N, C-alpha and C positions, 0 to 999 in steps of 0.2 A: 425409608431407602437411605444407605450411607452416602456420604458426599461424594466418595470416590465412585460409587456405582452411578450416581446421579450425573456426573460428569459426562456429557456427550449423549446423554439418554434423550430420546424422542419426547419423554414426558417432563422435560425440565421445567416447563411452565406450570404444570400441575403440582409438581414438587414445591415450587416456590409459593404457589397459591396457598398450599397447606400450611406452610409456615406463616404466611402473610394473614391468614384468617385465624391461626391458632389462638393468639391472645383473646380475641373477641368471642370466639366459639366456645372455648372450653376452660379459659383461665381468667381469674379476676384480680389477683394480686400483682402488684408491680414486678416483683422479683421473678415470678414464673413468666410474665409477659416478656421480661428481658431476656430470659432463657430461650423462649421461643424465637425471638428476634435474633439472637445469637446463632442459634441453630440455622436460621435462615441465611445469615451472613456467612456461616462456615461453607454451606452448600454452594453459594454463589461465588465464594472466593475460591474454592476448588475448582468449580466449573470454569471460572474465568482463566485459571492458571492452565488446566487442561486444553482449553480452547487455544490459548497462546502458544502452547507446546505444539500445536497442530497447525498454527500460522492461520487460524480462523479469527481474524479480527472482529468480524461482524458478531459472531457468537459470543466472543469475549466481552463485547460491548453490552450484550444482552444481560449475561451473567453478572456483570458488574453493577448495572442498574438494578437488577432484579434482587441483588443481595441486600439492597437498603430499601427496596420499594415497600410503601404501605399497602398497595393493592396493585394488581396487574392492569395495566391499561392497554387497550388494543389500539396501538398507533405509535407514532414516533415520539410522544411525550411521556415520560414517566415521572411520578412525584416521589422524590427520594428523602427518606428520613436521615439526612447526613449527620444530624445530631446523635444518631445511635452510636457512631464512632466512639465519641467521648463516653457514652453511657457504658460501653463494654469495657471500659478500664474500671470495672467494679471487682473487688476482691474475689468474688464467688467465680469470676470469669477469668481474670488475668492470670490466676494461679493454676489454671488448667496448664499441663506440660506441653501442649501444642499450640498454645495461644500466640506466642511470639512469632512463630513461623507463619500461621494463617494471617495474623494481623498485619505484621509488616509486609508479607506477600501481597495483600490486597492492595496497600499502597504502591508497592513495586508495579503491579499489573495495571492498577488505574491510570498511574502516570505514564507508563509506556504506551498504553492505548490512547490517552488523551494527546501524547506526542505525535504518534503515528497517524492518528485520524484528525488531528486538530479540532477535537471535539471537546465540548463541556469546559471551556476556559474559565467561566465564572465559578463552576463548582470546584475547579482545580485551585483557583485562588482562595476560595473560602476554606478548602480543607489543608491549605499549605502550613499554616502554623502547627496544627495538630500533627501533620505528617512530619515535619521537621523536628518538633518536639519528641516524638515517639523515637525517631531515628537517633536523636542525640542522647536520650535515656539509654537505649539499648546498645549503643556504640561503646559505652563504658564497660560493657561486659565482653567485648571482643567482637570484631568485625567478621561477620559470616558472609558466605556468598549472597545469600538472600538479602541481607542488610546493605551490602555493597551495591547489588542491583537496584534496590529502592532508592538509595541515595543518588546513583548514577542516573536513574530515570527522572527523579525530582530535579536534579540539576540540569539535565537536558532540556526537561520540559520548561523550566524557568527561563533559560536561555533563549527558547523559541517564543514563548508566550507571556513571559513576566519578568523581563530582565531586571528590574529594580529589586527583585527578591532574590537574585542570584547570591548575594554575600552571605544570605541565611544558611546556605548549605555548603558553599564551595570550600571553606576552610577545612571542613571534615574530610572532604574528599581528597584534597591535595595532601593533607598531613598523612592520611592513612596510606595513600598510594606510594608516598615517599619513604615510608617505615618499612624496612626489611623483615620486621617481626610480623607484619600483617599477613594473615592467611594467604597462601599462594594464589588460589583461585580468586578470592575476593580482591586481592591486589591487582591481579590481571584485569579484572572487570573495572576497577577504578582508573588504572592506567590506560586502558582503551577508552574510557570516557574522556579523559584529558588529552587522548591523542586526536579526538575528534572535534566537532563544532564547539562544545564548551571550552576545550583548551584554547581554541582560537579567541573566543569571547574574552576569557580570562588572561590573554596575552602571556600564557605560560610557555616553556619551552616544549612544543608539541613533538619536535624531532626526538627529544630525550625521552618522552613519555612512549613514543611509538617504538623506539628502539628497545626500550625496557620491556614493553609487552611483546615485541615480535621475536626477540632473541633471548633475553634473559629469562622471560617467564614462559617460554614456548612449551615446557613440560606440562602446563596447565591449559594448553589450548584445547577446545572442544568445537565440534560442528564447524561453524563458519568463522571462527575467531581468526584464523589465519588470512582467510581471504580479505576480511574486514580490514585487517591491518595492512595488508598489500595494497589495498585500493587507497588507504591514507598515504602510504609510501609512494605510489604512483603520482597522487595529487600534489606531494611534496617535491618529487623528483621526476622530471620529464626525461628518463633514460630508457633506452630500449632494453636493457637488462632487467629493469623493474617490470616493464611491461611484459616481457617474456615470462618471467616469474609469476605474474599475474594470470596470465592465460593458461599456464601450466596447471596452476592451482584450480581454475575453472574446469580444465579437462579432467583433473584427478577427481574432483567431485562428480562431475557428469559420468565418468566411467564407473565410479562407485555406486551411483544411483541406478545406473543401467544394469548392474549385475543383480540387482534385487528383482524379485518376481514381479510380473507385470501387475499383479493384484496388491502389491504392497504399497498403499496410498501414502504412507509416511514418507516414502523415498521421494515422491512427487511433491509432497508438502515441503519437504526440505528444499527442493529445487525452487519452489515458489518463494521461500524465505530468502533464497539467494538472489533473486531478481532485483531488490533494491539497490544491493551492492554492485552489482553489474551496472545499474542505471547510473550510480555515482561515478563509476569509471568512465562510461560513455560520455556523461556530461563533461568531464575533464578532456577527453579527446576532442569534443566540440569546442571547448573553451580555448583549446589551442589550435583550433582549426585543422585538426588531424583527421580529415575524412577517411583516408586509407586505413588508419589505426582504428578508427570507429567500426569501420565494416570488418576488419580483422577481429576485433573483440566480439562482435556480435555472430560472427561465423563460428567461432569457437563456442558461444553460449548456446546457439542453435544446432551445433554440431553438423554444419554444412560442410562437406569436402570443398577444398578450395577451388577445384576445377568445375564445381557445380554452383558456385555462389556469383551473385552480382558483384560487380567491382565498383568503386567509388565513383569512376568516371561516368557511369550509367545512372547514377542516383541524385536525386534531390532530397537532401536531409534538412528538414526544418525543425527548429527549436524556437518556438514563438515566445517562450517565457524563461529564457536562460537568464542566469544571474547578471550578465553584462549586456542585456538587451535581446533584441529580436537577432536570430542567427540563422542563415540558410547557406548550405554548402552544395556545391556541384562539383565534384572532383576537387581540383586545387583552387577552384573559384570560390569567392564567398560574397554574400550579400548581409550587411550588418546594419542595424538600427540602434544607435545608442540611446536606450530609453529605459525607464523604469517599468518593468513588466508586471509588477505586482498588482498595479491598478487595473490594467486591462484584463488580467487573469481574473480579478475579483468581479469586474463587470461582466465577463463571459460567463462565469459561473452562476452570477446571479440571474442573467438572462436565460440560462439554460434551466435553472431550478424552476423559474416561472414557468417556462414553456413546457417542460417534461414533467412537471409535478413531482420533483424530488427536492432534496434538501442537503446538498453537498456543501462543504466548507473548504476553505483556503487557509493553509498553515501560515501562521503569523498575520492574518487579517485582524483589523481592529475589531473590537466587540460590537455587539449590536444584536437585534433580534433576529434570529435565523428565519428564513422563509419556510414555513411549514404548510404544505399544499392542503387545500381542503379535501381533495381526493387524491392520495398517493398514486403516482404512475399514471395519472390521466392527463393527457395533453391539454394545454389551455391555448387554443388557437389564436386568441386575441394577443398573445404575447410573441406570435411567430416572426413578425417584422422586426422586432427589437433582437430577437435571437439570431435571425438571419444576418442582420447588419453586423452584430458582433463577431459572428463567424467570419464574414468577408473581411473585416477590419483585421481580425487575427491571422488568417491563413493567406490572405492576398494583400499584404501591405503595399502602399504606394511605392512603385519603383521596382518591385520584384518581377513583373510580367516583362518590363523593359529589358531585363538581362537576356531574353531570348534563349534561355537554356533549354535544350531538347533532350529531357530525361525520358528513360524507359521504365523507371520505378521510382516511388517516393516513399520516404519514412518520416515519421513525426515523433518527436521526443518532447515530452512524454506523449504517449498515445492516448487519445480520447475518443469516446464513441461519438464523433461528430461527423456530419455528411460532408466532408471535405470535398470530396470529388464532385459532388452535386453543385456545390458553391462555386468551384473552379469552372466547371462547364457552363453554369448559369451566367457567369461574368465573362465568358469568352476566353478564359485563360487555359493554358495547356494543362492537361491532366494525364495520369497514368496509373497503373494499379498500386495500391497501397501494399508494401511488402509486409508479410508476417513472418518470414523465416530467412530472407535473402536468398533462398534457393532459386535458381532459374526454372522457368516453366517447362515442363516436358513438351515435345512437340505435339501439336494438335493432331488427334486422330480424325480421319474422315468420318463424318456423320452419315450413317447409312439407314439407321432406324430411329424413329422418334416417337416417344409416347407423350400424348398430350393430355394433361390433366387440369381441370379448372374447377374451382369451388366456390366462386364468388356468387352465383345464384342471381346474377343481373339480367336485365331483360335483353341485353346485347351479348350475353355470354357465348350463344351459339355462333353468332356472326363473327366474333373476335376468334373463337376457336377455328373456324374455317378459314380466316384470314392467315393464321399462324400456320396451319396445315398446308394452306396453298403455297405459301412461301417456301417451306421445306420440300414439297413435291416439285416445285420448279427447280430446285437445286438437285434433284435427282434422289432424294430421300424417301423412304417408305414411312408412312404415319399410321397411327392408330389411335383410337379414342381410350383404349384400355392398354395397360402394360403389357409389352410383348415378353416373350420368354428369353430372347437373346440379347440381353443387356442393352436396351436401347438408351439413347440419350433422352433425358426427362425434361420436359419444358412445363412449367407451372406458372399460373397468373391468376 
């Protein structure tokens, strides 16, 4: 199967297995084995790039790992042959006309994935000298878009995960971005990199880089480039005109996506890729305590008409892990705890990993052995008390309840799949619906018919069902043990 055909295929694991087993099953000489390994690498590299183009980070991580794996392991751990990357610099391989694009593209996608997922930091450090060396070597032949994206991903990753290594790549990026003879698209990628967090770390003139990318290089904009730059502009300039331009760009993209056929999944994947940028803009609204503007931003994102949207005066907006501490907003009022939120976030994540049987990580967290559950996805009830205590500490900090805010809806930034309302109620705190779209609920219709379905199979099932039925009959509703034809309300337990 060709690499391009393998990308996105349901048989991707079997394809990799063929290459992983090839050297042992049918080849004996080292050069032939290397050829099998490189073929496996090509399939994995193309598959990872295809996954990232569809914003499928989980799939991309699988492809990246499988591109260098010695054998497929069923579980969260894969054993990678990272030394293969150096062995691929063999004359019989690197003289292939597509070698540079595939090889550099793999580094670009690996460091982008590692940055977004805060994953594989030790592998990233181990690969860094080789990655920088390859970029430097190919840089001499001209800076392509792929090469610029690889350098940008490496720089952004080192700023986040390995700051002491930033000088190894920073000078290349800065010099090429400042050079007007650099390819336009490549120069835009580098300027956008320096307009973001890497530029802040390097203490460069981020305003100049942003202006260069937003206006001078606008002819090279693709997809979300303009929105990303407008978010950076909004972060730097708290002006209504900048905010209005930002939400207009969100509207423009939403309208464009809406014009596609409902079955065009790529349009929705594009919107999914847009979400992190909207999240950055939202965090700046919260940092400035602009609850009205935060709600307005999200109403554009969710495409909720103004007269159908909740307003900030009705909402509790919590941001437990903001960069300047715990922040809660209720209309014009605020509750703020000036604290380092990284530690509590790590503690909550670790407690959740143990209880839920998962292995999530935190960007920028110090290294260490990750928690790998014995049985993935199986709850460990012995860790329940620790997890509950961390949830209470996170979402009900001391002093919040004393504010006495009477909100009718609540939002959490960022959203986590945590039982927040259950924690609020169990602690005697006020709770309210967690909003998914800011749209006000429609008026409740009167319940006339109720279908009751239960599948628990417990000894008390019949009694429970009769109790629920009696409650509805007392209110004047008709009940049935099976689904009725006239669209009844459905009660399950």
